[in-house]
N, C-alpha and C positions, 0 to 999 in steps of 0.2 A: 504494500499500500504506499502511495506516495505521501510525503510529509504533509502535504496540504489537504489530503483526503481525511474524512472523519468517518467513524463507523455509523451505519445507518440505524443501529439499535444501541441504546444506552446498556452498558454492561451491568449485570446484576450486582448489587452491592453486598457480596457475602452470602452466607446461608442462614436459614432460620431453623428453629427447632419449635415443635408443637407437642402438646399433650392431647391425644384423642382418647375419648372415654365412651363413644358410641359406635356408629356404624363405621367410622374411619379408623377404628381399631383393626379392622380387617384390611390389610394391604390392597387387596383387589378393589375394594371400594375407593381407597386413596388413589390408586392409578386411574380407575374410572373417571373420578372427579378432576383430576390433574392432568390426565393424559387421553382422556376421552375413550380409553379401552383398558381392560384389566390385564390384557397380554402384552405388556410392554417389553421392549428389548432388554436383554441383560445389562446392557450399558446404562440404562435408565435406572433399573433396579439397584445397580451397584452405587448409585448416587445417594440412596436413602437408607437409613437404618431404622429399625423398629425394636424397641426394648420395653418390657413390662416395667411400669412405674406406678407410683401411688401419689395421689394429691390429697393432702391434709386440708381440712377447713372447708370442705365442700360436699354437697349431697346430690346425687344423681336420682333423677326421677323420670318417669315415662312422660312423653308429651301426648296430651289427649288426641286420640284419633290419628297418630303417627307411628311410624316404625322406629323412630329415633328418640333419645333422651335429651334432657337438658340438665345442666348443673346450676345450683344456686349456692351462695355462702351457707355454710352450716357448721357451727361450732360442734366439735367432738365428732365429726363424720369425716370419712375418707372415701376417695373414689380410686378404684382401680382402673388402669388404661395403659396406653402405649405412648411412650416418649419417641417421637419421630424426628430425626435430623436430616440435614442435607436439603432442606426445602429452599427453593429459589423464590425470589419475589414473585415471579410469575405463578408458582404454586400457591403462595400466600393470597394473591389476588383471586385466583380460582376458588380457594377455600372461602374467602370473604363472600364472594358471590354465592357459593353453594350454601353457606350457613344462613345468609340473609338477615333480615332486619330483627328475627327473633333473638339474635345473638350479639354479644359485644365481646371483641377480642381483648383479652388482658394478657399481661405477663405475670407469671407465677413461678413458684419454685416447686418442683416435683422431686421425688426420691426415686431413683432407680431401684429395682428389686433385684438383689443378689439371688434370692430364692423366692419363688411364688408359692404361697400357701394354699389353702382352700378357698372356696367361694366366700367365706366370711373373713378372709384375711388372716386366719390362724395360721401360723408358721411362716408368714412373710418375713424376709429378712431384708431390711432396708440398706441401701448402699449409698452411692454418691448422689448429691444434690445437684440439680441442673435447673437452669432457667429455661422457660418454655412459654409459648403462646397457647393460650386456651380460649375456647369459645364458651362464655358463660351466658346462661339464659337471661335475656333482658328483663329488668324488673317490670317493664311495661307490659310483659307477656306472661308473667308468673301464674295468672289465672288459667293458663293453657296446661300447666303441669299437673299430673295426677299424684296422688299420695302413695305411689307405688314405685319400687325399683325397676329399672330397665333391665332386661335379660338378654345378655350377648348370645348365649346358646339358642334361645328361641329365634332371635334375629337370624343367626346362621342357618338354623334348620328351616325356617318358614318363610324368610323374606330376602336372604342374600341374593339369590338369583336375579330377582327384579332390579337390584341396585348395581349390578355389574354388566349391564347390557351396553354394548358400544353405541355411543351417540344418544344415550338415554339423557333426556332433559328433565331435571328433577322438578316436580310439581311446586309451585310457589317461588321458585328462583326468579328473581328480577334483577337484571344486570344494572338497573338504576337505583337498586336499594340493597347494597350489599350490607354485610355485618358492620357494625360500628367498630372502630378501632380506638382503644384508650391509650393515651400516652403512657410509655413505659415508666415505671416508677424507679 
């Protein structure tokens, strides 16, 4: 490239990390959202890592009439999920669009799990703390949450296939109304 030429696309400013606690815990859903297909090239898969993690101080609940959950602050609660790294700004933009106005993106601290316990978290061994972006259910939409925990295994068994179709446009996604992003603390 000649000295006076400029790149046509601005370079991404580093990578991001996120904590996924719902449908995006399944890498195939993440790839479908961010790359429009669950079967991505090995070079794309190599860009991202997924590791079990725990988020303290939040409670996960089912969203009424939906396949996905939301989390809200909840003292003495923890949420099991996946810590995902290697996310580009383009990935974050697609995730903001996917999550939509029901969610607010915040920066939190999660603990990676050196050992995963049972469904109640008994036997978890917490390891390194990491900063991550997480989508918290907006206080303006909390009436949409049920007083029931969301079930990953039920999602995998009964609904995953619908969420990993190539070119699928998720109902309610409005590119003009993405998730709100709070300033990092």
